[in-house]
TORKOL-4160 file (C-alpha; in steps of 0.2 Angstrom, whole numbers, padded with zeros to 4 digits, m for minus):
102
<pt num="1" X="0611" Y="0647" Z="0520"/>
<pt num="2" X="0598" Y="0635" Z="0528"/>
<pt num="3" X="0610" Y="0625" Z="0537"/>
<pt num="4" X="0618" Y="0639" Z="0549"/>
<pt num="5" X="0609" Y="0634" Z="0564"/>
<pt num="6" X="0612" Y="0617" Z="0563"/>
<pt num="7" X="0626" Y="0607" Z="0571"/>
<pt num="8" X="0639" Y="0601" Z="0560"/>
<pt num="9" X="0656" Y="0591" Z="0559"/>
<pt num="10" X="0669" Y="0599" Z="0549"/>
<pt num="11" X="0682" Y="0587" Z="0542"/>
<pt num="12" X="0698" Y="0596" Z="0539"/>
<pt num="13" X="0714" Y="0593" Z="0528"/>
<pt num="14" X="0729" Y="0588" Z="0539"/>
<pt num="15" X="0740" Y="0602" Z="0535"/>
<pt num="16" X="0727" Y="0616" Z="0538"/>
<pt num="17" X="0721" Y="0608" Z="0554"/>
<pt num="18" X="0739" Y="0607" Z="0560"/>
<pt num="19" X="0741" Y="0626" Z="0556"/>
<pt num="20" X="0725" Y="0630" Z="0566"/>
<pt num="21" X="0731" Y="0621" Z="0582"/>
<pt num="22" X="0750" Y="0624" Z="0580"/>
<pt num="23" X="0755" Y="0607" Z="0579"/>
<pt num="24" X="0771" Y="0601" Z="0569"/>
<pt num="25" X="0771" Y="0592" Z="0554"/>
<pt num="26" X="0769" Y="0573" Z="0555"/>
<pt num="27" X="0775" Y="0558" Z="0544"/>
<pt num="28" X="0758" Y="0551" Z="0546"/>
<pt num="29" X="0742" Y="0562" Z="0543"/>
<pt num="30" X="0729" Y="0562" Z="0556"/>
<pt num="31" X="0711" Y="0563" Z="0552"/>
<pt num="32" X="0704" Y="0580" Z="0560"/>
<pt num="33" X="0685" Y="0585" Z="0564"/>
<pt num="34" X="0679" Y="0601" Z="0572"/>
<pt num="35" X="0660" Y="0600" Z="0578"/>
<pt num="36" X="0650" Y="0616" Z="0580"/>
<pt num="37" X="0638" Y="0629" Z="0572"/>
<pt num="38" X="0641" Y="0636" Z="0555"/>
<pt num="39" X="0640" Y="0655" Z="0556"/>
<pt num="40" X="0643" Y="0667" Z="0540"/>
<pt num="41" X="0652" Y="0664" Z="0525"/>
<pt num="42" X="0666" Y="0674" Z="0520"/>
<pt num="43" X="0669" Y="0670" Z="0502"/>
<pt num="44" X="0686" Y="0663" Z="0507"/>
<pt num="45" X="0678" Y="0651" Z="0521"/>
<pt num="46" X="0666" Y="0653" Z="0535"/>
<pt num="47" X="0665" Y="0656" Z="0554"/>
<pt num="48" X="0661" Y="0640" Z="0565"/>
<pt num="49" X="0657" Y="0643" Z="0583"/>
<pt num="50" X="0667" Y="0628" Z="0592"/>
<pt num="51" X="0681" Y="0627" Z="0604"/>
<pt num="52" X="0688" Y="0609" Z="0602"/>
<pt num="53" X="0696" Y="0601" Z="0587"/>
<pt num="54" X="0698" Y="0581" Z="0587"/>
<pt num="55" X="0712" Y="0574" Z="0580"/>
<pt num="56" X="0711" Y="0555" Z="0575"/>
<pt num="57" X="0729" Y="0549" Z="0575"/>
<pt num="58" X="0733" Y="0532" Z="0566"/>
<pt num="59" X="0742" Y="0520" Z="0577"/>
<pt num="60" X="0747" Y="0501" Z="0576"/>
<pt num="61" X="0731" Y="0495" Z="0583"/>
<pt num="62" X="0717" Y="0508" Z="0578"/>
<pt num="63" X="0716" Y="0526" Z="0582"/>
<pt num="64" X="0721" Y="0537" Z="0596"/>
<pt num="65" X="0710" Y="0552" Z="0598"/>
<pt num="66" X="0718" Y="0569" Z="0603"/>
<pt num="67" X="0707" Y="0583" Z="0609"/>
<pt num="68" X="0714" Y="0601" Z="0605"/>
<pt num="69" X="0706" Y="0615" Z="0614"/>
<pt num="70" X="0705" Y="0634" Z="0611"/>
<pt num="71" X="0699" Y="0649" Z="0623"/>
<pt num="72" X="0691" Y="0656" Z="0607"/>
<pt num="73" X="0674" Y="0650" Z="0602"/>
<pt num="74" X="0675" Y="0657" Z="0584"/>
<pt num="75" X="0685" Y="0648" Z="0570"/>
<pt num="76" X="0688" Y="0655" Z="0553"/>
<pt num="77" X="0689" Y="0638" Z="0542"/>
<pt num="78" X="0694" Y="0641" Z="0524"/>
<pt num="79" X="0685" Y="0631" Z="0510"/>
<pt num="80" X="0701" Y="0624" Z="0504"/>
<pt num="81" X="0704" Y="0616" Z="0520"/>
<pt num="82" X="0687" Y="0606" Z="0521"/>
<pt num="83" X="0686" Y="0588" Z="0515"/>
<pt num="84" X="0667" Y="0587" Z="0520"/>
<pt num="85" X="0655" Y="0592" Z="0531"/>
<pt num="86" X="0644" Y="0581" Z="0541"/>
<pt num="87" X="0626" Y="0587" Z="0547"/>
<pt num="88" X="0618" Y="0581" Z="0563"/>
<pt num="89" X="0600" Y="0578" Z="0561"/>
<pt num="90" X="0596" Y="0576" Z="0580"/>
<pt num="91" X="0612" Y="0581" Z="0589"/>
<pt num="92" X="0631" Y="0578" Z="0588"/>
<pt num="93" X="0634" Y="0566" Z="0602"/>
<pt num="94" X="0644" Y="0555" Z="0590"/>
<pt num="95" X="0656" Y="0562" Z="0576"/>
<pt num="96" X="0662" Y="0551" Z="0562"/>
<pt num="97" X="0656" Y="0535" Z="0554"/>
<pt num="98" X="0653" Y="0517" Z="0559"/>
<pt num="99" X="0653" Y="0502" Z="0549"/>
<pt num="100" X="0638" Y="0491" Z="0548"/>
<pt num="101" X="0638" Y="0474" Z="0546"/>
<pt num="102" X="0629" Y="0467" Z="0530"/>
């Protein structure tokens, strides 16, 4: 896999991300992103070198960002948990998408 050495943001399904961090189910789904380096593919998923998962909770006036930390730096991410993977060309200082005025 050519992309293994690149920094990525992996966007996860709400229920899978909650299972990873041990969070209870919620009435409103959050958006979840894990930034890291992709490792080996296991068939079921892939290893991701990262220790922070970011949760973006919807609130009345926007989004509240919560950071979940782990002492482990290797996460096994199942393929069925992945919504999309965003590859960073020049570094991953800013996760996500920004609207651009036309």
